[in-house]
C-alpha positions as a Markdown table, in Angstrom:
| # | Residue | x | y | z |
|---|---|---|---|---|
| 1 | Unk | 122.0 | 113.4 | 120.2 |
| 2 | Unk | 120.7 | 110.8 | 122.7 |
| 3 | Unk | 122.4 | 108.2 | 124.8 |
| 4 | Unk | 121.3 | 104.8 | 126.2 |
| 5 | Unk | 122.9 | 102.0 | 128.1 |
| 6 | Unk | 123.6 | 98.9 | 125.9 |
| 7 | Unk | 123.4 | 95.9 | 128.2 |
| 8 | Unk | 125.3 | 93.5 | 125.9 |
| 9 | Unk | 128.2 | 95.9 | 125.4 |
| 10 | Unk | 128.0 | 97.1 | 129.1 |
| 11 | Unk | 128.5 | 100.7 | 128.2 |
| 12 | Unk | 126.6 | 103.9 | 127.2 |
| 13 | Unk | 126.1 | 104.4 | 123.5 |
| 14 | Unk | 125.5 | 107.9 | 121.9 |
| 15 | Unk | 123.6 | 108.2 | 118.7 |
| 16 | Unk | 122.6 | 111.1 | 116.5 |
| 17 | Unk | 118.9 | 111.4 | 115.8 |
| 18 | Unk | 117.8 | 111.4 | 112.2 |
| 19 | Unk | 116.7 | 114.8 | 110.8 |
| 20 | Unk | 113.0 | 115.2 | 110.2 |
| 21 | Unk | 113.7 | 116.2 | 106.6 |
| 22 | Unk | 115.6 | 112.9 | 106.1 |
| 23 | Unk | 112.6 | 111.0 | 107.5 |
| 24 | Unk | 110.2 | 112.8 | 105.2 |
| 25 | Unk | 112.6 | 112.1 | 102.2 |
| 26 | Unk | 112.6 | 108.4 | 103.0 |
| 27 | Unk | 108.8 | 108.3 | 103.2 |
| 28 | Unk | 108.5 | 110.2 | 99.9 |
| 29 | Unk | 110.9 | 107.7 | 98.2 |
| 30 | Unk | 108.7 | 104.8 | 99.4 |
| 31 | Unk | 105.6 | 106.6 | 98.0 |
| 32 | Unk | 107.4 | 107.1 | 94.7 |
| 33 | Unk | 108.6 | 103.5 | 94.7 |
| 34 | Unk | 104.9 | 102.3 | 95.1 |
| 35 | Unk | 103.8 | 104.7 | 92.3 |
| 36 | Unk | 106.5 | 103.2 | 90.0 |
| 37 | Unk | 105.4 | 99.6 | 90.8 |
| 38 | Unk | 101.7 | 100.4 | 90.1 |
| 39 | Unk | 102.7 | 102.2 | 86.9 |
| 40 | Unk | 104.8 | 99.2 | 85.7 |
| 41 | Unk | 101.9 | 96.8 | 86.6 |
| 42 | Unk | 99.3 | 98.8 | 84.7 |
| 43 | Unk | 101.5 | 100.3 | 82.0 |
| 44 | Unk | 100.2 | 103.8 | 82.9 |
| 45 | Unk | 102.7 | 106.6 | 83.5 |
| 46 | Unk | 103.0 | 108.2 | 86.9 |
| 47 | Unk | 103.8 | 111.7 | 88.0 |
| 48 | Unk | 102.3 | 115.0 | 89.2 |
| 49 | Unk | 99.7 | 115.4 | 86.4 |
| 50 | Unk | 99.2 | 111.7 | 85.6 |
| 51 | Unk | 96.6 | 109.1 | 86.7 |
| 52 | Unk | 99.0 | 107.7 | 89.3 |
| 53 | Unk | 100.8 | 110.2 | 91.6 |
| 54 | Unk | 102.5 | 110.5 | 95.0 |
| 55 | Unk | 100.6 | 112.7 | 97.4 |
| 56 | Unk | 102.5 | 115.6 | 98.9 |
| 57 | Unk | 103.5 | 115.3 | 102.5 |
| 58 | Unk | 100.9 | 116.6 | 104.9 |
| 59 | Unk | 97.9 | 116.5 | 102.5 |
| 60 | Unk | 94.9 | 114.5 | 103.5 |
| 61 | Unk | 93.9 | 111.3 | 101.7 |
| 62 | Unk | 95.8 | 108.2 | 100.5 |
| 63 | Unk | 99.5 | 108.5 | 99.9 |
| 64 | Unk | 99.2 | 107.3 | 96.3 |
| 65 | Unk | 96.6 | 109.2 | 94.3 |
| 66 | Unk | 94.9 | 107.1 | 91.7 |
| 67 | Unk | 92.3 | 108.4 | 89.2 |
| 68 | Unk | 90.5 | 107.3 | 86.1 |
| 69 | Unk | 91.7 | 104.1 | 84.5 |
| 70 | Unk | 94.4 | 103.6 | 87.1 |
| 71 | Unk | 91.8 | 103.5 | 89.9 |
| 72 | Unk | 89.5 | 101.2 | 87.9 |
| 73 | Unk | 92.3 | 98.7 | 87.3 |
| 74 | Unk | 94.1 | 99.0 | 90.7 |
| 75 | Unk | 91.3 | 99.1 | 93.3 |
| 76 | Unk | 93.4 | 99.8 | 96.4 |
| 77 | Unk | 93.7 | 102.8 | 98.6 |
| 78 | Unk | 97.4 | 102.8 | 99.4 |
| 79 | Unk | 98.9 | 104.1 | 102.7 |
| 80 | Unk | 102.8 | 104.1 | 102.9 |
| 81 | Unk | 104.7 | 103.8 | 106.2 |
| 82 | Unk | 108.5 | 104.3 | 106.4 |
| 83 | Unk | 109.3 | 103.6 | 110.0 |
| 84 | Unk | 111.5 | 101.5 | 112.2 |
| 85 | Unk | 108.6 | 100.4 | 114.3 |
| 86 | Unk | 105.0 | 100.3 | 113.3 |
| 87 | Unk | 101.7 | 100.0 | 115.1 |
| 88 | Unk | 100.0 | 97.9 | 112.5 |
| 89 | Unk | 96.5 | 98.5 | 113.7 |
| 90 | Unk | 97.0 | 102.3 | 113.7 |
| 91 | Unk | 98.4 | 102.1 | 110.1 |
| 92 | Unk | 95.4 | 100.0 | 109.1 |
| 93 | Unk | 93.0 | 102.4 | 110.8 |
| 94 | Unk | 94.5 | 105.3 | 108.9 |
| 95 | Unk | 94.3 | 103.3 | 105.6 |
| 96 | Unk | 90.6 | 102.5 | 106.4 |
| 97 | Unk | 89.8 | 106.1 | 107.2 |
| 98 | Unk | 91.4 | 107.3 | 103.9 |
| 99 | Unk | 89.9 | 104.4 | 101.8 |
| 100 | Unk | 88.1 | 105.4 | 98.7 |
| 101 | Unk | 84.7 | 103.9 | 97.8 |
| 102 | Unk | 84.9 | 100.5 | 96.0 |
| 103 | Unk | 88.5 | 100.0 | 97.0 |
| 104 | Unk | 90.4 | 97.9 | 99.5 |
| 105 | Unk | 92.9 | 99.4 | 101.9 |
| 106 | Unk | 96.5 | 98.5 | 101.5 |
| 107 | Unk | 99.4 | 99.4 | 103.7 |
| 108 | Unk | 103.0 | 99.3 | 102.4 |
| 109 | Unk | 105.6 | 99.4 | 105.1 |
| 110 | Unk | 109.4 | 99.6 | 104.9 |
| 111 | Unk | 112.0 | 99.5 | 107.6 |
| 112 | Unk | 115.6 | 100.5 | 107.1 |
| 113 | Unk | 117.7 | 97.7 | 105.5 |
| 114 | Unk | 114.6 | 95.6 | 104.7 |
| 115 | Unk | 112.4 | 95.1 | 101.7 |
| 116 | Unk | 108.9 | 96.7 | 101.7 |
| 117 | Unk | 106.0 | 94.6 | 102.8 |
| 118 | Unk | 102.3 | 94.8 | 102.0 |
| 119 | Unk | 99.6 | 94.5 | 104.6 |
| 120 | Unk | 96.0 | 94.0 | 103.5 |
| 121 | Unk | 92.7 | 92.5 | 104.6 |
| 122 | Unk | 92.8 | 88.7 | 104.6 |
| 123 | Unk | 89.5 | 88.4 | 102.8 |
| 124 | Unk | 90.8 | 90.7 | 100.0 |
| 125 | Unk | 94.0 | 88.6 | 99.9 |
| 126 | Unk | 92.1 | 85.4 | 99.3 |
| 127 | Unk | 89.9 | 87.0 | 96.7 |
| 128 | Unk | 93.0 | 88.1 | 94.8 |
| 129 | Unk | 94.4 | 84.5 | 95.0 |
| 130 | Unk | 91.3 | 83.1 | 93.4 |
| 131 | Unk | 92.4 | 84.7 | 90.1 |
| 132 | Unk | 96.1 | 83.9 | 90.4 |
| 133 | Unk | 97.3 | 81.5 | 87.7 |
| 134 | Unk | 99.4 | 79.4 | 90.2 |
| 135 | Unk | 96.3 | 78.6 | 92.3 |
| 136 | Unk | 94.7 | 75.5 | 90.8 |
| 137 | Unk | 91.4 | 74.1 | 92.0 |
| 138 | Unk | 91.1 | 70.4 | 92.6 |
């Protein structure tokens, strides 16, 4: 438990810290959510022995493991972050360090009570938009 002074309420507030196992479970669920989304997009199954898989906690490399056809069709190295506060540039650095050859880095971040967001290189973003059906050249 930890305590802090809440200025607006004018009193000390006590809160329970979240367990490490709960933090890891939330991170694992985000990884699995991303795997499911990629699987739905590519129509390729995901799981432990599939071309799309969630990496175990503590293992090196990207958080979403892509091989074979999945990697050819989804050319991103995905890093997942499930935190209340994020240092975007540290997350990007980690994604860049784990980036596979011929892929772009991609960070998926989710905060409690919020939808996940995607963070990617701006140049990669505009390259993707060139092929989007809603973007029409003049």
